C-alpha positions as MATLAB code, in Angstrom:
seq = 'XXXXXXXXXXXXXXXXXXXXXXXXXXXXXXXXXXXXXXXXXXXXXXXXXXXXXXXXXXXXXXXXXXXXXXXXXXXXXXXXXXXXXXXXXXXXXXXXXXXXXXXXXXXXXXXXXX';
ca = [
    -213.215   -9.980  163.511;
    -213.517   -9.501  159.732;
    -209.764   -9.993  159.314;
    -209.910  -13.172  161.397;
    -212.787  -14.555  159.311;
    -210.991  -13.714  156.070;
    -207.690  -15.333  157.179;
    -209.460  -18.382  158.606;
    -211.343  -18.827  155.324;
    -208.123  -18.506  153.283;
    -206.338  -21.037  155.497;
    -209.248  -23.487  155.269;
    -209.207  -23.171  151.472;
    -205.436  -23.623  151.398;
    -205.700  -26.662  153.682;
    -208.390  -28.184  151.459;
    -206.289  -27.643  148.332;
    -203.281  -29.232  150.047;
    -205.342  -32.268  151.065;
    -206.626  -32.635  147.481;
    -203.073  -32.469  146.115;
    -201.933  -35.014  148.707;
    -204.714  -37.389  147.652;
    -203.612  -36.959  144.036;
    -200.087  -38.010  145.032;
    -201.451  -41.108  146.740;
    -203.284  -42.122  143.572;
    -200.128  -41.639  141.496;
    -198.111  -43.681  143.996;
    -200.600  -46.564  143.740;
    -200.355  -46.475  139.943;
    -196.548  -46.487  140.069;
    -196.512  -49.412  142.470;
    -198.833  -51.337  140.156;
    -196.603  -50.560  137.175;
    -193.542  -51.662  139.134;
    -195.162  -54.968  140.045;
    -196.136  -55.564  136.421;
    -192.580  -54.772  135.285;
    -191.108  -57.246  137.772;
    -193.628  -59.898  136.710;
    -192.702  -59.290  133.075;
    -189.018  -59.625  133.948;
    -189.737  -62.886  135.779;
    -191.424  -64.320  132.675;
    -189.060  -62.737  130.145;
    -186.914  -65.795  129.435;
    -189.879  -68.102  128.772;
    -191.520  -65.489  126.569;
    -188.313  -64.630  124.700;
    -187.534  -68.201  123.584;
    -190.974  -68.466  121.962;
    -190.500  -65.345  119.806;
    -189.510  -65.284  116.145;
    -185.921  -64.203  115.337;
    -187.070  -60.747  114.197;
    -189.096  -60.259  117.392;
    -186.079  -61.345  119.450;
    -183.963  -58.711  117.693;
    -186.574  -56.038  118.454;
    -186.688  -57.038  122.126;
    -182.896  -56.966  122.393;
    -182.796  -53.521  120.758;
    -185.313  -52.322  123.341;
    -183.415  -53.789  126.306;
    -179.738  -53.463  125.408;
    -177.169  -50.997  124.141;
    -173.405  -51.104  123.562;
    -173.073  -54.906  123.391;
    -169.683  -56.411  122.572;
    -168.233  -59.918  122.276;
    -164.472  -60.167  122.719;
    -162.236  -63.028  123.835;
    -165.168  -65.215  124.823;
    -166.746  -62.483  126.933;
    -170.101  -60.842  126.290;
    -170.435  -57.330  127.642;
    -173.843  -55.674  127.624;
    -175.391  -52.492  128.910;
    -179.083  -52.448  129.646;
    -181.126  -49.411  128.742;
    -183.099  -47.716  131.502;
    -185.255  -48.799  133.287;
    -183.965  -52.324  132.624;
    -180.517  -51.471  133.992;
    -182.172  -51.270  137.394;
    -183.156  -54.950  137.159;
    -179.574  -55.928  136.402;
    -178.336  -54.012  139.436;
    -180.749  -55.702  141.851;
    -180.288  -59.216  140.454;
    -177.567  -61.262  142.185;
    -174.795  -62.316  139.779;
    -176.273  -60.340  136.913;
    -173.009  -58.680  135.963;
    -171.238  -61.998  135.298;
    -172.037  -62.548  131.618;
    -168.682  -63.936  130.507;
    -168.436  -67.407  129.013;
    -165.202  -69.399  129.119;
    -163.342  -69.975  125.863;
    -165.083  -72.601  123.791;
    -168.563  -71.219  124.336;
    -169.475  -73.311  127.374;
    -171.966  -71.733  129.708;
    -170.547  -73.498  132.780;
    -168.990  -70.302  134.133;
    -172.039  -68.128  133.579;
    -174.498  -67.868  136.432;
    -178.079  -67.992  135.252;
    -179.672  -64.953  136.868;
    -182.909  -65.380  134.938;
    -185.811  -66.947  136.813;
    -186.547  -70.594  136.088;
];
């Protein structure tokens, strides 16, 4: 009987600790979902916000977002830093950044929100 009581008490304590840890995971998940929504909202507004910035602020934003950018033969190639690379991957037409010779944007799909 004493062994049963001791084991039952240990298992109850272990169950309670597991439930507390599980609740902690739920709280973290809610925070991550909120952060993800805010990031997507920021991405949606990024173009409008970017055009209003000063040239030095634009440079700082581009340094934050991009790495390994090149311009060759009328084609711009960029690599987004993480976690921004994820947004490029999920955005339709995002990888088509090339402009035809002469600088026209006619061949470049605008994947930024209006």
